[in-house]
C-alpha positions as CSV (number, residue, x, y, z in Angstrom):
1,M,-28.7,-2.6,-37.6
2,S,-28.5,1.3,-36.4
3,L,-26.3,1.9,-33.3
4,K,-29.4,2.5,-31.4
5,N,-31.3,-0.8,-32.1
6,K,-28.5,-2.4,-31.0
7,K,-28.3,-1.1,-28.1
8,I,-31.7,-1.9,-27.4
9,I,-31.1,-5.3,-28.3
10,N,-28.3,-5.4,-26.1
11,K,-30.4,-4.3,-23.1
12,H,-32.6,-6.5,-23.7
13,L,-30.5,-9.5,-23.5
14,I,-29.2,-8.1,-20.6
15,K,-32.5,-8.3,-19.0
16,E,-33.7,-11.7,-19.8
17,H,-30.6,-13.3,-18.9
18,F,-31.0,-12.0,-15.6
19,D,-34.5,-12.4,-15.3
20,K,-34.1,-16.2,-15.8
21,L,-31.1,-16.4,-13.3
22,A,-33.2,-14.3,-10.5
23,P,-35.0,-17.0,-8.9
24,K,-31.1,-19.0,-8.4
25,R,-29.5,-16.3,-7.7
26,E,-29.1,-16.9,-3.7
27,S,-28.0,-20.2,-4.4
28,W,-25.7,-19.3,-6.9
29,I,-24.1,-17.4,-4.1
30,K,-24.5,-19.7,-1.9
31,K,-22.1,-22.2,-4.4
32,S,-19.4,-19.4,-4.6
33,K,-19.6,-18.4,-0.8
34,G,-15.8,-18.3,-0.9
35,F,-15.6,-15.9,-3.2
36,Y,-18.8,-13.5,-1.6
37,F,-17.7,-13.7,1.3
38,E,-14.7,-12.1,1.0
39,D,-15.8,-10.2,-1.9
40,I,-18.5,-8.8,1.5
41,K,-15.3,-8.4,3.6
42,A,-13.3,-6.3,1.6
43,M,-16.1,-3.6,1.1
44,Q,-16.9,-3.3,4.8
45,E,-13.4,-2.4,4.7
46,L,-14.9,0.7,3.0
47,I,-17.7,1.1,4.0
48,P,-18.5,1.3,7.6
49,D,-21.9,0.3,9.1
50,G,-24.7,2.9,9.0
51,S,-23.9,4.6,5.8
52,S,-25.8,5.6,3.3
53,I,-25.8,3.7,-0.2
54,L,-26.8,3.5,-3.9
55,E,-25.8,0.0,-5.7
56,I,-26.1,0.0,-9.3
57,G,-26.8,-3.4,-10.1
58,C,-27.8,-4.5,-7.1
59,G,-29.0,-8.2,-8.3
60,N,-31.0,-9.4,-5.5
61,G,-29.3,-7.2,-2.8
62,H,-27.1,-9.1,-1.6
63,L,-24.3,-6.9,-1.1
64,I,-26.3,-3.5,-0.2
65,G,-28.2,-5.6,2.6
66,A,-24.7,-6.9,4.3
67,L,-23.5,-3.7,4.1
68,K,-26.0,-2.9,7.1
69,P,-26.8,0.4,5.5
70,L,-28.9,3.3,7.6
71,S,-30.9,3.7,3.9
72,G,-29.5,1.8,1.2
73,V,-31.3,2.2,-2.2
74,G,-30.5,-0.8,-4.8
75,I,-31.0,-0.4,-8.7
76,D,-30.8,-3.2,-11.3
77,I,-32.0,-3.6,-14.7
78,S,-33.9,-6.8,-14.1
79,S,-37.1,-6.9,-13.0
80,E,-36.9,-10.1,-11.6
81,M,-34.1,-9.9,-9.5
82,I,-36.0,-6.5,-7.9
83,K,-38.5,-8.9,-7.1
84,E,-36.0,-11.3,-5.3
85,A,-34.2,-8.5,-3.3
86,K,-37.7,-7.1,-2.1
87,K,-38.7,-10.5,-0.7
88,I,-35.5,-10.8,1.1
89,Y,-34.1,-7.1,2.0
90,K,-37.6,-5.3,3.2
91,N,-35.8,-2.3,4.9
92,L,-34.6,-1.2,1.6
93,N,-35.7,0.5,-1.6
94,F,-35.0,-0.9,-4.6
95,I,-35.5,0.2,-8.2
96,V,-36.5,-1.4,-11.8
97,A,-34.4,0.7,-13.8
98,D,-31.7,0.9,-16.7
99,I,-28.8,3.6,-15.5
100,E,-28.2,4.9,-18.5
101,D,-31.5,6.2,-19.3
102,T,-31.2,9.7,-18.2
103,N,-34.4,9.6,-16.0
104,C,-33.4,7.2,-13.6
105,I,-30.7,9.2,-11.8
106,K,-33.2,12.2,-12.0
107,D,-35.8,10.9,-10.0
108,L,-33.5,10.4,-7.1
109,D,-33.3,13.7,-5.2
110,Q,-30.9,12.8,-2.5
111,T,-26.6,12.1,-2.2
112,F,-25.5,9.4,-0.3
113,D,-22.3,8.3,1.0
114,F,-21.4,5.4,-1.2
115,V,-22.1,4.4,-4.7
116,I,-21.3,1.2,-5.5
117,I,-21.1,0.0,-9.3
118,S,-20.2,-3.8,-8.7
119,D,-19.7,-6.2,-11.7
120,T,-21.8,-3.9,-13.8
121,I,-19.6,-1.6,-15.5
122,G,-18.9,-3.7,-18.3
123,Y,-22.3,-4.1,-19.5
124,L,-22.8,0.0,-20.0
125,N,-22.5,0.7,-23.6
126,D,-21.7,4.4,-22.3
127,I,-19.5,4.5,-19.0
128,E,-17.8,7.6,-18.7
129,N,-21.6,9.2,-19.4
130,T,-23.2,6.6,-17.1
131,F,-20.7,8.4,-14.4
132,E,-20.9,11.8,-15.2
133,K,-24.7,11.5,-14.3
134,L,-23.7,10.3,-11.2
135,H,-22.7,13.5,-9.5
136,K,-26.4,14.4,-9.4
137,V,-26.0,11.6,-6.4
138,C,-22.7,13.0,-5.4
139,N,-21.7,15.5,-2.2
140,A,-17.9,16.3,-1.4
141,D,-17.8,13.5,1.3
142,T,-19.3,10.5,-1.3
143,R,-17.1,7.6,-2.2
144,I,-17.4,5.8,-5.8
145,I,-16.4,2.5,-5.9
146,V,-16.2,0.5,-8.8
147,A,-15.4,-3.2,-8.1
148,Y,-14.8,-5.4,-11.6
149,Y,-12.7,-8.4,-12.1
150,S,-9.3,-8.7,-13.2
151,P,-9.0,-9.3,-16.9
152,F,-6.4,-12.2,-15.9
153,W,-8.8,-14.5,-14.7
154,E,-11.3,-14.4,-17.8
155,P,-10.1,-16.8,-19.3
156,I,-10.5,-18.7,-15.5
157,L,-14.2,-17.5,-14.8
158,N,-15.1,-19.0,-18.0
159,I,-14.2,-22.6,-17.5
160,T,-15.7,-22.5,-14.2
161,A,-19.2,-20.8,-15.8
162,R,-18.8,-23.5,-18.1
163,F,-18.7,-26.5,-15.2
164,K,-21.6,-24.5,-13.5
165,F,-18.9,-23.8,-10.1
166,K,-19.8,-20.1,-10.9
167,M,-22.9,-18.3,-12.3
168,P,-23.1,-17.8,-15.6
169,E,-22.5,-14.4,-17.6
170,L,-23.2,-12.8,-20.8
171,P,-19.7,-11.1,-22.5
172,K,-19.1,-7.9,-21.6
173,A,-16.3,-4.9,-21.4
174,L,-12.6,-6.2,-20.0
175,L,-11.4,-3.4,-17.3
176,N,-8.1,-3.2,-15.5
177,E,-8.5,-0.7,-12.6
178,T,-6.3,1.8,-14.4
179,D,-8.9,1.7,-17.2
180,I,-11.6,2.1,-14.9
181,S,-9.3,4.8,-13.4
182,S,-9.0,6.6,-16.6
183,L,-13.0,6.6,-17.5
184,L,-13.6,7.9,-14.1
185,G,-11.3,11.0,-14.5
186,S,-12.5,11.3,-18.1
187,A,-16.2,12.0,-16.4
188,G,-14.9,14.8,-13.4
189,Y,-13.5,12.0,-10.7
190,E,-10.4,11.8,-9.1
191,T,-9.5,8.2,-7.8
192,V,-8.2,8.2,-4.4
193,K,-7.3,4.4,-3.8
194,Y,-6.8,1.3,-5.4
195,Q,-6.9,-2.1,-3.4
196,K,-7.1,-5.7,-4.8
197,K,-8.2,-8.3,-3.2
198,I,-9.1,-12.4,-3.2
199,I,-6.0,-14.2,-4.5
200,F,-8.3,-17.6,-4.0
201,P,-11.9,-17.5,-4.1
202,F,-12.9,-20.6,-2.7
203,T,-13.2,-21.7,1.3
204,F,-11.0,-24.8,1.1
205,F,-11.7,-25.5,5.6
206,G,-10.7,-22.6,5.9
207,I,-7.6,-22.1,4.2
208,G,-8.9,-19.9,1.7
209,R,-9.3,-17.2,4.4
210,I,-6.1,-17.4,5.3
211,L,-4.3,-16.7,2.1
212,N,-6.6,-14.2,1.0
213,R,-5.9,-12.4,4.4
214,F,-1.9,-12.7,3.8
215,L,-0.8,-13.6,0.3
216,S,-3.3,-10.9,-1.4
217,C,-1.9,-7.8,-0.2
218,V,2.0,-8.8,-0.6
219,P,3.6,-6.6,-3.8
220,I,3.4,-8.5,-6.4
221,L,1.3,-11.5,-5.6
222,S,-1.6,-9.0,-5.6
223,Y,-1.6,-8.6,-9.2
224,L,-3.2,-12.3,-9.3
225,C,-5.9,-11.1,-7.4
226,I,-8.8,-11.2,-9.0
227,R,-10.9,-8.5,-7.6
228,S,-10.1,-4.7,-8.1
229,Y,-11.5,-1.7,-6.2
230,V,-11.1,1.3,-7.4
231,V,-12.6,4.4,-5.1
232,S,-12.9,7.9,-6.0
233,R,-14.4,11.4,-5.3
234,S,-16.5,14.0,-7.4
235,L,-14.3,16.7,-7.9
236,K,-17.7,18.8,-9.4
237,S,-19.0,18.4,-5.5
238,V,-16.0,18.9,-3.5
239,L,-16.0,22.4,-5.5
240,L,-19.4,23.2,-4.6
241,D,-18.0,22.9,-0.6
242,L,-14.7,24.5,0.0
243,P,-13.4,25.6,3.5
244,N,-12.9,29.4,4.3
245,S,-11.9,29.1,8.5
246,A,-8.8,27.5,9.8
247,S,-8.0,26.2,13.5
248,V,-4.3,26.0,14.0
249,I,-3.6,23.9,16.8
250,I,0.0,24.5,18.4
251,P,0.9,22.0,20.9
252,C,3.9,22.9,23.6
253,R,5.4,21.9,26.7
254,N,8.6,23.7,27.5
255,E,8.1,25.2,24.5
256,K,8.4,29.1,26.3
257,G,11.3,30.8,23.9
258,N,9.0,29.6,20.7
259,I,5.8,31.1,21.5
260,K,6.0,34.9,20.5
261,N,7.8,33.7,17.1
262,A,4.9,31.0,16.6
263,L,2.5,33.9,16.2
264,K,4.7,36.4,14.8
265,R,5.9,33.9,11.9
266,L,2.5,32.7,11.1
267,P,0.6,34.6,8.3
268,L,-3.2,35.5,7.7
269,F,-3.5,32.9,5.5
270,T,-7.0,33.4,5.8
271,K,-9.5,35.7,7.5
272,N,-11.3,33.4,9.8
273,L,-8.1,32.1,11.6
274,E,-8.6,30.9,15.1
275,I,-5.2,30.0,17.2
276,I,-5.5,27.3,20.2
277,F,-2.5,27.4,22.3
278,V,-2.2,23.7,24.4
279,E,0.0,23.8,26.8
280,G,1.3,20.2,28.8
281,H,2.6,20.7,31.9
282,S,5.7,22.5,31.4
283,K,8.6,23.5,33.7
284,D,9.7,26.2,32.3
285,G,7.3,29.4,32.6
286,T,5.7,28.3,29.1
287,W,2.0,28.6,30.3
288,D,2.5,32.2,32.0
289,E,4.4,33.2,28.6
290,V,1.0,31.7,26.6
291,K,-1.3,33.8,28.7
292,K,0.7,36.7,28.5
293,T,1.1,36.2,24.6
294,I,-2.6,35.8,23.8
295,L,-3.2,38.8,25.3
296,D,-1.1,41.2,23.2
297,K,-2.6,43.5,21.4
298,S,-0.5,43.6,18.2
299,F,-1.6,40.3,17.3
300,I,-4.9,40.7,18.1
301,K,-4.1,43.4,15.2
302,K,-2.7,41.2,13.3
303,G,-6.3,39.3,12.7
304,F,-5.8,36.6,15.2
305,K,-8.1,34.7,17.2
306,M,-6.5,33.2,20.1
307,R,-7.4,30.7,22.8
308,A,-5.3,28.9,25.8
309,I,-5.9,25.0,27.5
310,Q,-3.9,23.4,29.5
311,Q,-4.2,19.4,28.8
312,K,-5.6,17.5,31.7
313,G,-4.4,14.2,30.2
314,I,-0.7,13.5,29.4
315,G,1.1,13.0,25.7
316,K,0.8,14.7,22.6
317,A,-2.5,13.2,21.5
318,D,-4.1,14.2,24.6
319,A,-2.8,17.7,23.8
320,V,-4.1,17.8,19.9
321,F,-7.0,15.8,20.5
322,Q,-8.4,18.2,23.4
323,A,-7.5,21.1,20.9
324,F,-9.5,19.9,18.5
325,S,-12.7,19.2,20.3
326,L,-12.4,22.6,21.4
327,A,-12.2,24.1,17.6
328,T,-15.3,26.5,15.9
329,N,-13.6,26.3,12.3
330,D,-13.8,24.3,9.7
331,V,-10.2,23.3,9.0
332,L,-7.6,21.8,11.3
333,I,-4.2,22.7,11.6
334,I,-1.2,21.1,14.3
335,L,1.7,23.4,14.2
336,D,4.6,22.2,16.8
337,G,5.2,24.6,19.3
338,D,9.1,23.4,18.6
339,L,8.5,24.9,15.6
340,T,10.8,22.8,13.4
341,V,8.7,23.0,10.6
342,P,8.3,26.5,9.9
343,P,5.1,28.8,10.5
344,E,5.9,30.8,7.6
345,D,5.0,27.4,5.7
346,I,1.6,26.7,7.0
347,P,0.0,28.6,4.0
348,K,1.1,25.8,1.6
349,F,-0.9,23.5,3.4
350,W,-4.3,25.4,3.6
351,K,-3.8,26.4,-0.3
352,K,-3.5,22.0,-1.3
353,I,-7.1,21.7,1.1
354,S,-9.1,25.4,0.9
355,S,-8.7,24.5,-3.4
356,G,-10.0,21.1,-3.0
357,E,-6.9,19.3,-4.3
358,A,-6.4,17.0,-0.6
359,E,-8.8,16.7,2.0
360,Y,-6.2,15.3,4.3
361,V,-2.8,17.4,4.3
362,N,0.5,15.9,5.8
363,G,3.9,17.5,5.9
364,S,7.4,15.7,4.7
365,R,10.7,16.6,6.1
366,L,12.3,14.2,3.7
367,I,12.3,16.0,0.2
368,Y,14.3,19.1,1.3
369,P,17.7,18.7,3.0
370,M,18.0,19.3,6.8
371,E,20.2,21.7,8.7
372,N,22.3,19.9,10.5
373,E,21.2,18.8,13.4
374,A,17.0,18.9,12.9
375,M,17.0,15.0,12.2
376,R,19.3,13.2,13.9
377,F,20.9,10.0,11.3
378,L,18.8,6.8,12.5
379,N,15.7,8.8,12.9
380,Y,15.7,9.9,9.2
381,I,16.4,6.2,8.3
382,A,13.4,5.1,10.5
383,N,11.5,7.5,8.6
384,K,12.1,6.3,5.3
385,I,11.3,2.7,6.4
386,F,8.0,3.6,7.8
387,S,6.9,5.5,4.9
388,I,7.7,2.8,2.7
389,L,5.6,0.4,5.2
390,F,2.4,3.0,5.2
391,T,2.7,3.8,1.5
392,W,2.3,-0.4,1.4
393,L,-0.7,-0.3,4.1
394,L,-2.6,2.8,3.3
395,G,-2.6,2.8,-0.5
396,Q,-1.6,6.2,-0.9
397,R,2.3,7.5,-1.1
398,Y,3.7,8.6,2.1
399,T,7.5,9.6,2.2
400,D,7.2,10.9,6.0
401,T,4.7,9.7,8.3
402,L,6.0,11.1,11.5
403,C,5.6,15.0,10.5
404,G,3.7,16.7,13.2
405,T,1.9,19.4,10.7
406,K,-1.0,17.9,9.6
407,V,-4.4,19.1,8.3
408,I,-7.8,17.8,8.2
409,R,-11.2,18.7,8.3
410,K,-12.9,19.4,11.4
411,R,-15.6,16.8,10.0
412,H,-13.5,14.6,8.7
413,F,-11.8,14.2,12.2
414,D,-15.0,13.6,13.8
415,K,-16.2,10.5,11.7
416,A,-12.3,9.6,11.8
417,C,-12.6,9.1,15.8
418,E,-16.0,7.0,14.9
419,R,-14.1,5.1,12.6
420,N,-10.9,4.3,14.3
421,K,-13.1,3.3,17.8
422,D,-12.3,-0.4,17.0
423,L,-8.4,0.3,16.9
424,G,-8.7,2.0,20.7
425,N,-6.1,4.0,22.5
426,F,-2.8,2.7,20.4
427,D,-1.3,6.1,19.4
428,P,0.2,8.6,22.2
429,F,1.5,10.9,19.6
430,G,-2.2,11.0,17.4
431,D,0.0,11.1,14.1
432,F,-1.2,7.4,13.2
433,F,-5.0,7.9,14.8
434,I,-4.8,10.5,11.8
435,I,-3.4,8.9,9.5
436,F,-5.1,5.5,9.7
437,G,-8.1,7.8,10.3
438,A,-8.1,9.5,6.8
439,A,-6.8,6.0,4.9
440,R,-10.0,4.6,6.6
441,L,-12.1,7.4,5.6
442,N,-10.8,7.1,1.4
443,L,-9.9,10.8,1.9
444,K,-7.5,12.5,-0.9
445,M,-4.2,12.6,1.0
446,L,-1.3,14.9,-0.2
447,E,2.1,16.0,1.2
448,V,3.3,19.7,1.5
449,P,7.5,19.5,1.0
450,I,8.5,21.7,4.1
451,R,12.4,22.4,5.0
452,Y,12.8,21.4,8.3
453,K,15.0,23.1,11.0
454,A,16.7,22.6,14.0
455,R,15.5,23.8,17.0
456,E,16.2,27.0,18.5
457,Y,14.7,26.9,21.8
458,G,14.7,23.8,24.3
459,E,15.3,20.3,24.1
460,T,13.0,17.3,21.9
461,Q,10.4,15.2,23.1
462,I,11.1,12.3,21.8
463,S,13.1,9.6,22.8
464,R,14.5,7.6,19.7
465,F,14.7,4.3,20.7
466,S,11.6,3.5,23.0
467,H,9.8,5.7,20.7
468,G,11.1,3.6,17.5
469,F,9.8,0.2,19.3
470,L,6.3,2.0,20.0
471,L,6.3,2.8,16.3
472,I,7.6,-0.9,15.0
473,K,4.4,-2.0,17.1
474,M,2.2,0.5,15.3
475,V,3.3,-1.1,11.8
476,I,2.4,-4.9,12.9
477,F,-0.6,-3.4,14.5
478,A,-1.9,-1.6,11.0
479,F,-1.4,-4.8,9.2
480,F,-3.7,-6.7,11.1
481,K,-6.2,-4.3,11.7
482,L,-5.9,-2.1,8.0
483,K,-4.0,-4.7,5.5
484,A,-4.6,-8.2,6.2
485,T,-8.4,-7.9,7.4
């Protein structure tokens, strides 16, 4: 038998198998409601309501329907499954097709916010080739989400299927998240997040919800989870949408002696560069110094377009976000007015985001040795502890969550504001609002190591102990809002 004929027979068997199961698909979902409830909840963490979604292997549409998309397309090889989907979800578009057929993707003339491949990847004959085809429906912000079960659970799932506790499956490829990420990488994607969920796939009087909420996210125990979610972005699409303009936001309160130095030391790292000073009710004449500095012809000749505002409220977050709303350029960069992060290092941040290497860039003060008094010992220890906790909470490596220099595209910040509405006004600094937003948007994060300098002018605005207790509250807050959900 030729490989080609074998492939045709395999597809026929898959179609026949799921066609037979289609009339009872909804009853199988109800029988395993504990698992499907947790699976949908995990997807809802990754995909906000009102997104545009393409689901490959959509079955009867229960997943894409539960995610409440603004527009949704489901593709499945089973015509009977698609019939069931069309009966239930009349507002969505369902297509009978084999995703491995070249014409399947060609007929789709739109890009999507999310592309879901849930439990389908193991039935594909050429996984890498299928991934390559999906670039057509991706833009720079599209996220591919591959959901699959852990090979560790294969024998258990086979037993439960035999005793009719779950829907029967055909034999398919056993893949872990590393395998899936590697296949995505070979096809031109970059994985931005791994997530493990569902340690107990039954409701069992509400106990399942508690175990899945609190135990599935615990290191080591998470390896016992049934479900892996691999989130990736299309690098081909990223290269078609690179930024070419930046707005540098300089919040300053009692920083009179640093204003001119900030502009003298800041390189013109892109032709379209906007500088926005945000003055925060200073008592040392900072506002007058800012107004005088932005009229300095030497800085105008340097190529800077400069603006200055006084914040309406109080706190760094209020100042920065007020400036963000007024910024006109594509990339937003925070440079603290104390200049403990050297302005000369800002081009390093710009390089990461303008090349497409990252979508969110965070400074790290904890890599290089620091100048004396640049950071007190207790602050250093606290930063180290918080970096470990937030690496676990957010699923990407952070060595320094509290560095003030952060870089994000304006459109991503606007989306983060929408995504974070349910978090409330919890962060007076703004650092964690941006970090949480970037994590919830599944943005690719990179850190830029900087040499943290001691202050040359003024005194620190941070109260170590009161702000330290606030940060502890934020870790607890993040655990319940972002991890134990």
